[in-house]
Steps between C-alpha positions, in 0.01 A plus 500: 500500500643842406529787742325816392716795408542772757327757269178292520506507875546879530156596361409803299696826505333821597449604137364151426244538780394839373459369145302200618265725699451722193411199285298293749398743777586466867423184686255636749221285658180677591306364803138376439225716607369401841163576659523745792503349845160647602334333201645164593390554859136573407484209254544267801155604623341347185593155633187316617669363811595854603145620444361230724744585783 
């Protein structure tokens, strides 16, 4: 098995990073929209067991 060359282990240069971002955009994950805590709280009261209690 061949050892990879050291240039492959060093990653992209700063100019390579900037070029990649221009071509493919930044790698940013956006969080999913979540319901507000008060809506989740009041939804619990729709449970039939809670209504009986």
